[in-house]
ROTORPA-828692 format. One record per atom (N, C-alpha, C): x, y, z; atom name; residue number from 1; residue in three letters. Coordinates in Angstrom, 1 decimal, padded with zeros to 4 digits. Layout:
BEGIN
SITE   east  north     up atomo num residuo
SITE      X      Y      Z    CA NUM     ALA
...
***
This chain:
BEGIN
SITE   east  north     up atomo num residuo
SITE  030.5  040.2 -029.2     N   1     MET
SITE  029.1  039.8 -029.3    CA   1     MET
SITE  028.7  039.3 -027.9     C   1     MET
SITE  027.7  040.0 -027.3     N   2     LEU
SITE  027.1  039.6 -026.0    CA   2     LEU
SITE  025.9  038.8 -026.2     C   2     LEU
SITE  026.1  037.5 -025.7     N   3     ALA
SITE  024.9  036.5 -025.8    CA   3     ALA
SITE  024.8  035.7 -024.5     C   3     ALA
SITE  025.3  036.3 -023.4     N   4     GLY
SITE  025.4  035.6 -022.1    CA   4     GLY
SITE  024.2  035.7 -021.2     C   4     GLY
SITE  023.2  036.4 -021.6     N   5     GLY
SITE  022.0  036.6 -020.8    CA   5     GLY
SITE  021.3  035.3 -020.5     C   5     GLY
SITE  020.3  035.3 -019.5     N   6     ARG
SITE  019.6  034.1 -019.1    CA   6     ARG
SITE  018.4  033.9 -019.9     C   6     ARG
SITE  018.0  034.8 -020.8     N   7     SER
SITE  016.9  034.6 -021.6    CA   7     SER
SITE  015.6  034.1 -021.0     C   7     SER
SITE  015.4  034.7 -019.8     N   8     LEU
SITE  014.2  034.3 -019.0    CA   8     LEU
SITE  012.9  034.6 -019.6     C   8     LEU
SITE  012.7  035.8 -020.2     N   9     ARG
SITE  011.5  036.2 -020.8    CA   9     ARG
SITE  011.2  035.4 -022.1     C   9     ARG
SITE  012.3  035.0 -022.8     N  10     MET
SITE  012.2  034.3 -024.0    CA  10     MET
SITE  011.9  032.8 -023.8     C  10     MET
SITE  012.5  032.3 -022.6     N  11     GLY
SITE  012.3  030.9 -022.3    CA  11     GLY
SITE  013.2  029.9 -023.0     C  11     GLY
SITE  014.1  030.4 -023.9     N  12     ARG
SITE  015.1  029.6 -024.5    CA  12     ARG
SITE  016.2  030.5 -024.9     C  12     ARG
SITE  017.3  029.9 -025.4     N  13     GLU
SITE  018.4  030.7 -025.8    CA  13     GLU
SITE  018.1  031.8 -026.9     C  13     GLU
SITE  018.0  033.0 -026.4     N  14     LYS
SITE  017.5  034.1 -027.2    CA  14     LYS
SITE  018.3  034.3 -028.6     C  14     LYS
SITE  019.6  034.2 -028.6     N  15     GLY
SITE  020.3  034.5 -029.9    CA  15     GLY
SITE  020.1  033.4 -030.9     C  15     GLY
SITE  019.6  032.3 -030.6     N  16     LYS
SITE  019.2  031.2 -031.5    CA  16     LYS
SITE  017.8  031.2 -032.0     C  16     LYS
SITE  017.0  032.1 -031.4     N  17     VAL
SITE  015.6  032.1 -031.8    CA  17     VAL
SITE  015.6  032.7 -033.3     C  17     VAL
SITE  014.7  032.1 -034.1     N  18     LEU
SITE  014.6  032.6 -035.5    CA  18     LEU
SITE  013.7  033.9 -035.7     C  18     LEU
SITE  014.2  034.9 -036.4     N  19     LEU
SITE  013.3  036.0 -036.8    CA  19     LEU
SITE  013.4  036.0 -038.3     C  19     LEU
SITE  012.3  035.8 -038.9     N  20     LYS
SITE  012.3  035.8 -040.4    CA  20     LYS
SITE  013.3  034.8 -040.9     C  20     LYS
SITE  013.4  033.6 -040.3     N  21     GLY
SITE  014.1  032.5 -040.7    CA  21     GLY
SITE  015.7  032.6 -040.4     C  21     GLY
SITE  016.1  033.6 -039.7     N  22     LYS
SITE  017.5  033.8 -039.3    CA  22     LYS
SITE  017.6  033.9 -037.8     C  22     LYS
SITE  018.6  033.2 -037.3     N  23     PRO
SITE  018.9  033.4 -035.8    CA  23     PRO
SITE  019.1  034.9 -035.5     C  23     PRO
SITE  018.6  035.3 -034.3     N  24     LEU
SITE  018.9  036.8 -033.8    CA  24     LEU
SITE  020.3  037.1 -033.9     C  24     LEU
SITE  021.2  036.2 -033.3     N  25     ILE
SITE  022.5  036.5 -033.3    CA  25     ILE
SITE  023.2  036.8 -034.7     C  25     ILE
SITE  022.6  036.2 -035.7     N  26     GLN
SITE  023.2  036.3 -037.0    CA  26     GLN
SITE  023.1  037.7 -037.5     C  26     GLN
SITE  022.0  038.4 -037.1     N  27     TYR
SITE  021.8  039.9 -037.5    CA  27     TYR
SITE  023.0  040.7 -037.0     C  27     TYR
SITE  023.4  040.5 -035.7     N  28     SER
SITE  024.5  041.3 -035.2    CA  28     SER
SITE  025.8  040.9 -035.8     C  28     SER
SITE  026.0  039.5 -035.9     N  29     LEU
SITE  027.2  039.1 -036.7    CA  29     LEU
SITE  027.4  039.6 -038.0     C  29     LEU
SITE  026.3  039.7 -038.8     N  30     ASP
SITE  026.3  040.3 -040.1    CA  30     ASP
SITE  026.7  041.8 -040.0     C  30     ASP
SITE  026.2  042.5 -039.0     N  31     VAL
SITE  026.6  043.9 -038.9    CA  31     VAL
SITE  028.1  044.2 -038.5     C  31     VAL
SITE  028.5  043.3 -037.7     N  32     LEU
SITE  030.0  043.3 -037.2    CA  32     LEU
SITE  030.9  042.9 -038.3     C  32     LEU
SITE  030.6  042.0 -039.1     N  33     ALA
SITE  031.6  041.3 -040.0    CA  33     ALA
SITE  032.4  042.3 -040.9     C  33     ALA
SITE  031.8  043.3 -041.5     N  34     PRO
SITE  032.6  044.2 -042.4    CA  34     PRO
SITE  033.6  045.0 -041.6     C  34     PRO
SITE  033.5  045.1 -040.3     N  35     PHE
SITE  034.4  046.0 -039.5    CA  35     PHE
SITE  035.3  045.2 -038.6     C  35     PHE
SITE  035.2  043.9 -038.5     N  36     CYS
SITE  036.0  043.1 -037.6    CA  36     CYS
SITE  036.7  041.9 -038.2     C  36     CYS
SITE  038.0  041.7 -037.9     N  37     ASP
SITE  038.7  040.5 -038.4    CA  37     ASP
SITE  038.7  039.5 -037.3     C  37     ASP
SITE  038.1  039.8 -036.1     N  38     GLU
SITE  038.0  038.9 -035.1    CA  38     GLU
SITE  036.7  039.1 -034.4     C  38     GLU
SITE  035.8  038.1 -034.2     N  39     ILE
SITE  034.7  038.2 -033.5    CA  39     ILE
SITE  034.7  037.1 -032.4     C  39     ILE
SITE  034.3  037.5 -031.3     N  40     ILE
SITE  034.2  036.7 -030.1    CA  40     ILE
SITE  032.8  036.7 -029.5     C  40     ILE
SITE  032.2  035.6 -029.2     N  41     ILE
SITE  030.8  035.6 -028.6    CA  41     ILE
SITE  031.0  035.3 -027.1     C  41     ILE
SITE  030.6  036.3 -026.4     N  42     SER
SITE  030.4  036.1 -024.9    CA  42     SER
SITE  029.2  035.5 -024.5     C  42     SER
SITE  029.3  034.2 -024.0     N  43     ALA
SITE  028.1  033.4 -023.7    CA  43     ALA
SITE  028.4  032.3 -022.7     C  43     ALA
SITE  027.5  032.0 -021.9     N  44     ASN
SITE  027.7  031.0 -021.0    CA  44     ASN
SITE  027.0  029.7 -021.4     C  44     ASN
SITE  026.8  029.6 -022.6     N  45     SER
SITE  026.2  028.4 -023.3    CA  45     SER
SITE  027.0  028.0 -024.5     C  45     SER
SITE  027.3  026.8 -024.6     N  46     GLY
SITE  028.1  026.2 -025.7    CA  46     GLY
SITE  027.3  026.2 -027.0     C  46     GLY
SITE  026.0  026.5 -026.9     N  47     GLU
SITE  025.2  026.5 -028.1    CA  47     GLU
SITE  025.6  027.4 -029.2     C  47     GLU
SITE  026.4  028.4 -028.9     N  48     TYR
SITE  026.9  029.3 -029.9    CA  48     TYR
SITE  028.1  028.9 -030.7     C  48     TYR
SITE  028.7  027.8 -030.4     N  49     LYS
SITE  029.9  027.4 -031.1    CA  49     LYS
SITE  029.5  027.0 -032.5     C  49     LYS
SITE  028.3  026.7 -032.8     N  50     SER
SITE  027.9  026.3 -034.1    CA  50     SER
SITE  028.1  027.5 -035.1     C  50     SER
SITE  028.2  028.8 -034.7     N  51     PHE
SITE  028.4  029.9 -035.5    CA  51     PHE
SITE  029.8  030.1 -036.0     C  51     PHE
SITE  030.7  029.4 -035.4     N  52     GLY
SITE  032.1  029.3 -036.0    CA  52     GLY
SITE  033.1  030.3 -035.4     C  52     GLY
SITE  032.6  031.0 -034.3     N  53     TYR
SITE  033.5  031.9 -033.6    CA  53     TYR
SITE  033.8  031.4 -032.1     C  53     TYR
SITE  034.9  031.9 -031.7     N  54     PRO
SITE  035.2  031.5 -030.3    CA  54     PRO
SITE  034.1  032.0 -029.3     C  54     PRO
SITE  033.8  031.1 -028.4     N  55     VAL
SITE  032.8  031.5 -027.3    CA  55     VAL
SITE  033.6  031.5 -026.0     C  55     VAL
SITE  033.4  032.7 -025.4     N  56     VAL
SITE  034.0  033.0 -024.0    CA  56     VAL
SITE  033.0  033.0 -023.0     C  56     VAL
SITE  033.2  032.2 -021.9     N  57     THR
SITE  032.3  032.2 -020.8    CA  57     THR
SITE  032.7  033.2 -019.8     C  57     THR
SITE  031.9  033.7 -018.9     N  58     ASP
SITE  032.2  034.7 -017.8    CA  58     ASP
SITE  033.2  034.1 -016.9     C  58     ASP
SITE  034.3  034.9 -016.8     N  59     GLU
SITE  035.4  034.4 -015.7    CA  59     GLU
SITE  034.8  034.7 -014.3     C  59     GLU
SITE  033.9  035.7 -014.2     N  60     VAL
SITE  033.3  035.9 -012.9    CA  60     VAL
SITE  031.9  035.8 -013.0     C  60     VAL
SITE  031.3  034.5 -012.8     N  61     PRO
SITE  029.9  034.2 -013.1    CA  61     PRO
SITE  029.0  035.1 -012.2     C  61     PRO
SITE  027.8  035.3 -012.8     N  62     GLY
SITE  026.8  036.1 -012.1    CA  62     GLY
SITE  026.9  037.6 -012.0     C  62     GLY
SITE  027.8  038.1 -012.9     N  63     THR
SITE  028.1  039.5 -012.9    CA  63     THR
SITE  027.4  040.3 -014.0     C  63     THR
SITE  026.6  039.7 -014.8     N  64     GLY
SITE  025.9  040.4 -015.9    CA  64     GLY
SITE  026.8  040.8 -017.0     C  64     GLY
SITE  026.3  041.8 -017.8     N  65     PRO
SITE  027.0  042.2 -019.0    CA  65     PRO
SITE  028.4  042.7 -018.6     C  65     PRO
SITE  028.6  043.4 -017.5     N  66     LEU
SITE  030.0  043.8 -017.2    CA  66     LEU
SITE  030.9  042.6 -017.1     C  66     LEU
SITE  030.6  041.5 -016.5     N  67     GLY
SITE  031.4  040.3 -016.4    CA  67     GLY
SITE  031.6  039.8 -017.8     C  67     GLY
SITE  030.6  039.8 -018.7     N  68     GLY
SITE  030.7  039.2 -020.0    CA  68     GLY
SITE  031.7  040.0 -020.8     C  68     GLY
SITE  031.6  041.4 -020.7     N  69     LEU
SITE  032.5  042.3 -021.5    CA  69     LEU
SITE  033.9  042.2 -020.9     C  69     LEU
SITE  034.1  042.0 -019.7     N  70     TYR
SITE  035.4  041.8 -019.0    CA  70     TYR
SITE  036.1  040.6 -019.6     C  70     TYR
SITE  035.4  039.5 -019.6     N  71     SER
SITE  035.9  038.2 -020.1    CA  71     SER
SITE  036.2  038.3 -021.5     C  71     SER
SITE  035.4  038.9 -022.3     N  72     ALA
SITE  035.6  039.0 -023.8    CA  72     ALA
SITE  036.8  040.0 -024.1     C  72     ALA
SITE  036.9  041.1 -023.4     N  73     LEU
SITE  038.1  042.0 -023.6    CA  73     LEU
SITE  039.4  041.3 -023.3     C  73     LEU
SITE  039.3  040.4 -022.3     N  74     ARG
SITE  040.6  039.7 -022.0    CA  74     ARG
SITE  041.0  038.7 -023.0     C  74     ARG
SITE  040.0  038.3 -023.8     N  75     ARG
SITE  040.4  037.3 -024.9    CA  75     ARG
SITE  040.7  037.9 -026.2     C  75     ARG
SITE  040.3  039.2 -026.5     N  76     THR
SITE  040.5  039.7 -027.8    CA  76     THR
SITE  041.9  040.1 -027.9     C  76     THR
SITE  042.3  040.2 -029.2     N  77     SER
SITE  043.8  040.5 -029.5    CA  77     SER
SITE  043.9  042.0 -030.0     C  77     SER
SITE  042.7  042.7 -030.0     N  78     HIS
SITE  042.7  044.1 -030.4    CA  78     HIS
SITE  042.4  045.0 -029.2     C  78     HIS
SITE  043.1  046.2 -029.3     N  79     ARG
SITE  042.9  047.2 -028.3    CA  79     ARG
SITE  041.4  047.8 -028.4     C  79     ARG
SITE  041.0  048.1 -029.5     N  80     GLY
SITE  039.7  048.6 -029.7    CA  80     GLY
SITE  038.6  047.5 -030.2     C  80     GLY
SITE  037.4  047.5 -029.7     N  81     ASN
SITE  036.6  046.4 -029.9    CA  81     ASN
SITE  035.1  046.9 -030.0     C  81     ASN
SITE  034.4  046.6 -031.0     N  82     LEU
SITE  032.9  046.9 -031.2    CA  82     LEU
SITE  032.2  045.8 -030.4     C  82     LEU
SITE  031.1  046.2 -029.7     N  83     VAL
SITE  030.3  045.3 -028.9    CA  83     VAL
SITE  028.9  045.5 -029.2     C  83     VAL
SITE  028.2  044.4 -029.6     N  84     LEU
SITE  026.7  044.4 -029.9    CA  84     LEU
SITE  026.1  043.3 -029.1     C  84     LEU
SITE  024.9  043.4 -028.7     N  85     PRO
SITE  024.2  042.3 -028.1    CA  85     PRO
SITE  023.6  041.4 -029.3     C  85     PRO
SITE  023.2  040.2 -028.8     N  86     CYS
SITE  022.7  039.2 -029.8    CA  86     CYS
SITE  021.3  039.4 -030.1     C  86     CYS
SITE  020.5  040.4 -029.5     N  87     ASP
SITE  019.0  040.4 -029.7    CA  87     ASP
SITE  018.6  041.7 -030.3     C  87     ASP
SITE  019.5  042.4 -031.1     N  88     THR
SITE  019.1  043.7 -031.6    CA  88     THR
SITE  019.2  043.6 -033.2     C  88     THR
SITE  018.2  043.0 -033.8     N  89     PRO
SITE  018.3  042.7 -035.2    CA  89     PRO
SITE  018.1  044.0 -036.2     C  89     PRO
SITE  017.9  045.1 -035.6     N  90     PHE
SITE  017.7  046.3 -036.6    CA  90     PHE
SITE  018.9  047.3 -036.6     C  90     PHE
SITE  020.0  046.9 -035.9     N  91     LEU
SITE  021.1  047.8 -036.1    CA  91     LEU
SITE  021.7  047.6 -037.5     C  91     LEU
SITE  022.5  048.7 -037.9     N  92     ASN
SITE  022.9  048.6 -039.2    CA  92     ASN
SITE  024.4  049.1 -039.3     C  92     ASN
SITE  025.0  048.9 -040.4     N  93     THR
SITE  026.4  049.2 -040.6    CA  93     THR
SITE  026.6  050.8 -040.6     C  93     THR
SITE  025.5  051.6 -041.0     N  94     ASP
SITE  025.7  053.0 -040.9    CA  94     ASP
SITE  025.8  053.5 -039.5     C  94     ASP
SITE  025.1  052.8 -038.6     N  95     PHE
SITE  025.3  053.1 -037.1    CA  95     PHE
SITE  026.7  052.9 -036.7     C  95     PHE
SITE  027.3  051.7 -037.1     N  96     ILE
SITE  028.6  051.4 -036.7    CA  96     ILE
SITE  029.7  052.4 -037.3     C  96     ILE
SITE  029.4  052.9 -038.5     N  97     ARG
SITE  030.4  053.8 -039.0    CA  97     ARG
SITE  030.2  055.2 -038.2     C  97     ARG
SITE  029.0  055.5 -037.8     N  98     PHE
SITE  028.8  056.8 -037.0    CA  98     PHE
SITE  029.5  056.6 -035.7     C  98     PHE
SITE  029.4  055.5 -035.1     N  99     LEU
SITE  030.1  055.1 -033.7    CA  99     LEU
SITE  031.6  055.2 -034.0     C  99     LEU
SITE  032.2  054.6 -034.9     N 100     LEU
SITE  033.6  054.5 -035.1    CA 100     LEU
SITE  034.2  055.9 -035.5     C 100     LEU
SITE  033.4  056.7 -036.2     N 101     ALA
SITE  033.8  058.1 -036.6    CA 101     ALA
SITE  034.0  059.0 -035.3     C 101     ALA
SITE  033.4  058.6 -034.2     N 102     SER
SITE  033.5  059.4 -033.0    CA 102     SER
SITE  034.5  058.9 -032.0     C 102     SER
SITE  035.2  057.8 -032.4     N 103     VAL
SITE  036.3  057.2 -031.4    CA 103     VAL
SITE  037.5  058.1 -031.5     C 103     VAL
SITE  038.0  058.5 -030.4     N 104     LEU
SITE  039.4  059.2 -030.2    CA 104     LEU
SITE  040.3  058.2 -029.4     C 104     LEU
SITE  041.5  058.4 -029.6     N 105     GLU
SITE  042.5  057.5 -028.9    CA 105     GLU
SITE  042.4  057.4 -027.5     C 105     GLU
SITE  041.9  058.5 -026.8     N 106     ASP
SITE  041.8  058.4 -025.4    CA 106     ASP
SITE  040.5  057.9 -024.8     C 106     ASP
SITE  039.5  057.5 -025.6     N 107     HIS
SITE  038.3  057.0 -025.2    CA 107     HIS
SITE  038.4  055.6 -024.7     C 107     HIS
SITE  038.1  055.3 -023.5     N 108     LEU
SITE  038.0  053.9 -023.0    CA 108     LEU
SITE  036.7  053.2 -023.6     C 108     LEU
SITE  035.7  054.0 -023.8     N 109     ALA
SITE  034.4  053.5 -024.4    CA 109     ALA
SITE  033.7  054.6 -025.1     C 109     ALA
SITE  032.9  054.2 -026.1     N 110     VAL
SITE  032.0  055.2 -026.7    CA 110     VAL
SITE  030.7  054.5 -026.7     C 110     VAL
SITE  029.7  055.1 -026.1     N 111     ILE
SITE  028.4  054.6 -025.9    CA 111     ILE
SITE  027.3  055.5 -026.5     C 111     ILE
SITE  026.4  055.0 -027.4     N 112     PRO
SITE  025.3  055.8 -027.9    CA 112     PRO
SITE  024.4  056.4 -026.8     C 112     PRO
SITE  023.9  057.6 -027.0     N 113     LEU
SITE  023.1  058.2 -026.0    CA 113     LEU
SITE  021.9  058.8 -026.8     C 113     LEU
SITE  020.7  058.4 -026.4     N 114     HIS
SITE  019.4  058.9 -027.0    CA 114     HIS
SITE  019.3  060.4 -026.4     C 114     HIS
SITE  018.4  061.2 -027.3     N 115     PRO
SITE  018.2  062.5 -026.9    CA 115     PRO
SITE  017.5  062.6 -025.4     C 115     PRO
SITE  016.9  061.6 -024.9     N 116     ASP
SITE  016.2  061.6 -023.6    CA 116     ASP
SITE  017.3  061.3 -022.5     C 116     ASP
SITE  018.5  061.1 -022.9     N 117     GLY
SITE  019.5  060.7 -021.9    CA 117     GLY
SITE  019.7  059.2 -021.7     C 117     GLY
SITE  018.9  058.4 -022.3     N 118     THR
SITE  019.1  056.9 -022.2    CA 118     THR
SITE  020.3  056.5 -023.0     C 118     THR
SITE  021.2  055.7 -022.3     N 119     ALA
SITE  022.3  055.2 -023.0    CA 119     ALA
SITE  022.1  053.7 -023.5     C 119     ALA
SITE  022.9  053.3 -024.5     N 120     GLU
SITE  022.9  052.0 -025.0    CA 120     GLU
SITE  024.2  051.4 -024.8     C 120     GLU
SITE  024.5  050.9 -023.6     N 121     PRO
SITE  025.8  050.3 -023.2    CA 121     PRO
SITE  026.2  049.1 -023.9     C 121     PRO
SITE  025.3  048.3 -024.4     N 122     LEU
SITE  025.6  047.0 -025.0    CA 122     LEU
SITE  025.9  047.2 -026.5     C 122     LEU
SITE  025.7  048.4 -027.1     N 123     CYS
SITE  026.0  048.8 -028.5    CA 123     CYS
SITE  027.1  049.7 -028.4     C 123     CYS
SITE  028.4  049.4 -028.3     N 124     GLY
SITE  029.4  050.4 -028.2    CA 124     GLY
SITE  030.8  050.0 -028.6     C 124     GLY
SITE  031.6  050.8 -028.3     N 125     TYR
SITE  033.0  050.6 -028.6    CA 125     TYR
SITE  033.9  050.6 -027.2     C 125     TYR
SITE  034.6  049.5 -027.1     N 126     TYR
SITE  035.3  049.3 -025.8    CA 126     TYR
SITE  036.8  049.1 -026.1     C 126     TYR
SITE  037.7  049.6 -025.3     N 127     THR
SITE  039.1  049.3 -025.4    CA 127     THR
SITE  039.5  048.3 -024.3     C 127     THR
SITE  040.6  047.6 -024.5     N 128     LYS
SITE  041.2  046.7 -023.6    CA 128     LYS
SITE  041.7  047.4 -022.3     C 128     LYS
SITE  041.8  048.8 -022.5     N 129     ASP
SITE  042.2  049.6 -021.3    CA 129     ASP
SITE  041.1  049.6 -020.1     C 129     ASP
SITE  040.0  049.1 -020.5     N 130     ASN
SITE  038.9  048.9 -019.5    CA 130     ASN
SITE  039.2  047.8 -018.5     C 130     ASN
SITE  040.0  046.8 -018.9     N 131     ILE
SITE  040.2  045.6 -018.2    CA 131     ILE
SITE  040.5  045.7 -016.7     C 131     ILE
SITE  041.6  046.5 -016.4     N 132     PRO
SITE  041.8  046.7 -014.9    CA 132     PRO
SITE  040.7  047.5 -014.1     C 132     PRO
SITE  040.1  048.4 -014.8     N 133     LEU
SITE  039.0  049.1 -014.0    CA 133     LEU
SITE  037.8  048.2 -013.9     C 133     LEU
SITE  037.5  047.4 -014.9     N 134     MET
SITE  036.3  046.5 -014.8    CA 134     MET
SITE  036.6  045.4 -013.7     C 134     MET
SITE  037.9  045.0 -013.6     N 135     LYS
SITE  038.2  044.1 -012.6    CA 135     LYS
SITE  038.0  044.6 -011.2     C 135     LYS
SITE  038.5  045.9 -011.1     N 136     GLU
SITE  038.3  046.5 -009.8    CA 136     GLU
SITE  036.8  046.7 -009.4     C 136     GLU
SITE  035.9  047.0 -010.4     N 137     SER
SITE  034.5  047.1 -010.2    CA 137     SER
SITE  033.9  045.8 -009.8     C 137     SER
SITE  034.3  044.6 -010.6     N 138     LEU
SITE  033.8  043.3 -010.2    CA 138     LEU
SITE  034.3  042.8 -008.8     C 138     LEU
SITE  035.4  043.2 -008.6     N 139     ASP
SITE  036.0  042.8 -007.2    CA 139     ASP
SITE  035.2  043.5 -006.0     C 139     ASP
SITE  034.7  044.7 -006.4     N 140     ARG
SITE  033.9  045.5 -005.2    CA 140     ARG
SITE  032.5  045.0 -005.3     C 140     ARG
SITE  032.1  044.2 -006.3     N 141     GLY
SITE  030.7  043.8 -006.3    CA 141     GLY
SITE  029.8  044.7 -007.0     C 141     GLY
SITE  030.4  045.6 -007.8     N 142     GLN
SITE  029.5  046.7 -008.4    CA 142     GLN
SITE  029.5  046.3 -009.8     C 142     GLN
SITE  028.4  045.7 -010.3     N 143     TYR
SITE  028.2  045.0 -011.6    CA 143     TYR
SITE  027.3  045.8 -012.5     C 143     TYR
SITE  026.8  046.9 -012.1     N 144     LYS
SITE  025.9  047.7 -013.0    CA 144     LYS
SITE  026.8  048.4 -014.1     C 144     LYS
SITE  026.6  048.0 -015.4     N 145     LEU
SITE  027.4  048.5 -016.5    CA 145     LEU
SITE  027.3  050.1 -016.6     C 145     LEU
SITE  026.1  050.6 -016.6     N 146     LEU
SITE  026.1  052.1 -016.7    CA 146     LEU
SITE  026.8  052.8 -015.6     C 146     LEU
SITE  026.7  052.3 -014.3     N 147     ASP
SITE  027.5  052.9 -013.3    CA 147     ASP
SITE  029.0  052.8 -013.6     C 147     ASP
SITE  029.5  051.6 -014.0     N 148     TYR
SITE  030.9  051.5 -014.4    CA 148     TYR
SITE  031.3  052.5 -015.4     C 148     TYR
SITE  030.4  052.6 -016.5     N 149     LEU
SITE  030.9  053.5 -017.6    CA 149     LEU
SITE  030.9  055.0 -017.1     C 149     LEU
SITE  030.0  055.4 -016.2     N 150     SER
SITE  030.0  056.8 -015.7    CA 150     SER
SITE  031.3  057.0 -015.0     C 150     SER
SITE  031.7  056.1 -014.1     N 151     ASN
SITE  032.8  056.2 -013.2    CA 151     ASN
SITE  034.1  056.1 -014.1     C 151     ASN
SITE  034.1  055.4 -015.1     N 152     ALA
SITE  035.3  055.1 -016.0    CA 152     ALA
SITE  035.5  056.4 -016.9     C 152     ALA
SITE  034.5  057.3 -017.0     N 153     GLY
SITE  034.6  058.3 -017.9    CA 153     GLY
SITE  034.4  058.1 -019.4     C 153     GLY
SITE  033.5  057.1 -019.6     N 154     ALA
SITE  033.2  056.7 -021.0    CA 154     ALA
SITE  032.6  058.0 -021.7     C 154     ALA
SITE  032.8  058.0 -023.1     N 155     PHE
SITE  032.2  059.0 -023.9    CA 155     PHE
SITE  030.8  058.6 -024.4     C 155     PHE
SITE  029.9  059.4 -024.0     N 156     PHE
SITE  028.5  059.1 -024.3    CA 156     PHE
SITE  028.1  059.9 -025.6     C 156     PHE
SITE  028.0  059.2 -026.7     N 157     LEU
SITE  027.8  059.8 -028.0    CA 157     LEU
SITE  026.4  060.2 -028.3     C 157     LEU
SITE  026.0  061.5 -028.3     N 158     PRO
SITE  024.6  061.8 -028.6    CA 158     PRO
SITE  024.2  061.4 -030.2     C 158     PRO
SITE  023.1  060.9 -030.3     N 159     PHE
SITE  022.6  060.7 -031.6    CA 159     PHE
SITE  021.1  061.1 -031.6     C 159     PHE
SITE  020.5  061.3 -032.8     N 160     HIS
SITE  019.2  061.8 -032.9    CA 160     HIS
SITE  018.5  061.3 -034.1     C 160     HIS
SITE  017.2  061.6 -034.2     N 161     GLU
SITE  016.3  061.1 -035.2    CA 161     GLU
SITE  016.7  061.6 -036.6     C 161     GLU
SITE  017.4  062.7 -036.8     N 162     ASP
SITE  017.7  063.4 -038.0    CA 162     ASP
SITE  018.9  062.7 -038.7     C 162     ASP
SITE  019.6  061.8 -038.0     N 163     LEU
SITE  020.7  061.0 -038.7    CA 163     LEU
SITE  020.1  060.1 -039.7     C 163     LEU
SITE  020.8  060.0 -040.9     N 164     SER
SITE  020.3  059.2 -042.0    CA 164     SER
SITE  020.0  057.8 -041.6     C 164     SER
SITE  020.8  057.1 -040.8     N 165     PHE
SITE  020.6  055.7 -040.5    CA 165     PHE
SITE  019.6  055.5 -039.4     C 165     PHE
SITE  019.1  056.5 -038.7     N 166     TYR
SITE  018.2  056.3 -037.6    CA 166     TYR
SITE  016.8  055.9 -038.1     C 166     TYR
SITE  016.3  055.0 -037.3     N 167     HIS
SITE  014.8  054.5 -037.4    CA 167     HIS
SITE  014.4  054.1 -036.0     C 167     HIS
SITE  013.1  054.2 -035.8     N 168     THR
SITE  012.6  054.0 -034.4    CA 168     THR
SITE  012.9  052.6 -033.8     C 168     THR
SITE  013.2  051.6 -034.6     N 169     ASP
SITE  013.4  050.3 -034.0    CA 169     ASP
SITE  014.9  049.9 -034.0     C 169     ASP
SITE  015.8  051.0 -034.3     N 170     LEU
SITE  017.3  050.7 -034.3    CA 170     LEU
SITE  017.8  049.9 -033.2     C 170     LEU
SITE  017.4  050.2 -031.9     N 171     PHE
SITE  017.9  049.6 -030.8    CA 171     PHE
SITE  017.0  048.7 -030.0     C 171     PHE
SITE  015.9  048.3 -030.7     N 172     ILE
SITE  014.9  047.4 -030.2    CA 172     ILE
SITE  015.5  046.0 -030.0     C 172     ILE
SITE  015.3  045.4 -028.7     N 173     ASN
SITE  015.7  044.2 -028.2    CA 173     ASN
SITE  014.5  043.2 -028.4     C 173     ASN
SITE  014.8  042.1 -028.9     N 174     ILE
SITE  013.7  041.0 -029.0    CA 174     ILE
SITE  014.0  040.2 -027.8     C 174     ILE
SITE  013.1  040.4 -026.8     N 175     ASN
SITE  013.3  039.6 -025.4    CA 175     ASN
SITE  012.3  038.6 -025.1     C 175     ASN
SITE  011.2  038.5 -025.8     N 176     SER
SITE  010.1  037.7 -025.4    CA 176     SER
SITE  009.4  037.1 -026.7     C 176     SER
SITE  008.7  036.0 -026.6     N 177     PRO
SITE  007.9  035.5 -027.7    CA 177     PRO
SITE  007.0  036.5 -028.2     C 177     PRO
SITE  006.5  037.3 -027.4     N 178     GLU
SITE  005.6  038.4 -027.9    CA 178     GLU
SITE  006.3  039.4 -028.8     C 178     GLU
SITE  007.6  039.8 -028.4     N 179     ASP
SITE  008.4  040.7 -029.2    CA 179     ASP
SITE  008.6  040.0 -030.6     C 179     ASP
SITE  009.0  038.7 -030.5     N 180     LEU
SITE  009.3  038.0 -031.7    CA 180     LEU
SITE  008.1  038.0 -032.7     C 180     LEU
SITE  006.9  037.7 -032.1     N 181     GLU
SITE  005.7  037.7 -032.9    CA 181     GLU
SITE  005.4  039.0 -033.5     C 181     GLU
SITE  005.7  040.1 -032.7     N 182     LYS
SITE  005.3  041.5 -033.3    CA 182     LYS
SITE  006.3  041.9 -034.4     C 182     LYS
SITE  007.6  041.5 -034.4     N 183     TYR
SITE  008.5  041.8 -035.4    CA 183     TYR
SITE  008.6  040.8 -036.5     C 183     TYR
SITE  008.0  039.7 -036.3     N 184     GLU
SITE  008.0  038.7 -037.4    CA 184     GLU
SITE  007.0  039.1 -038.5     C 184     GLU
SITE  006.0  039.9 -038.1     N 185     LYS
SITE  005.0  040.6 -039.1    CA 185     LYS
SITE  005.6  041.5 -040.0     C 185     LYS
***
């Protein structure tokens, strides 16, 4: 679970903001729970300890989602790992099933890809085999997650509107008070 962002647009810890009476992070935790016997929250704030899962801080501060993923993968006990951000309340278990059905043994990562070519790198499957490659990227000062994934040979999984689980808000991020107000209605 990635919750390490700075929440600049929200103005407070984004994952703890309530949407329909529920913390944003809880939506992602609920989607992960049926598939995971271990959940780790990657965050640079101790505020997430109240959710009852280990909280991992970035080993290499200031490196964005790549650094958060690297630190979390180093702590997990499983080779394969589902990753979701804390601010996407409309993801669902059918999406996770679709993602997992596409994983092959040799995939370092499986990342959803919209028909327009836009990737969703924070909603994916990552193996621990990424750790040395991520470390190299971090050491070179190359922190862009999509660049890393392209160079590492990730599998970009196409999906489309005809899939039964798809809806237009599936990957919506709640980033600001305005977003929160819009989706609260």
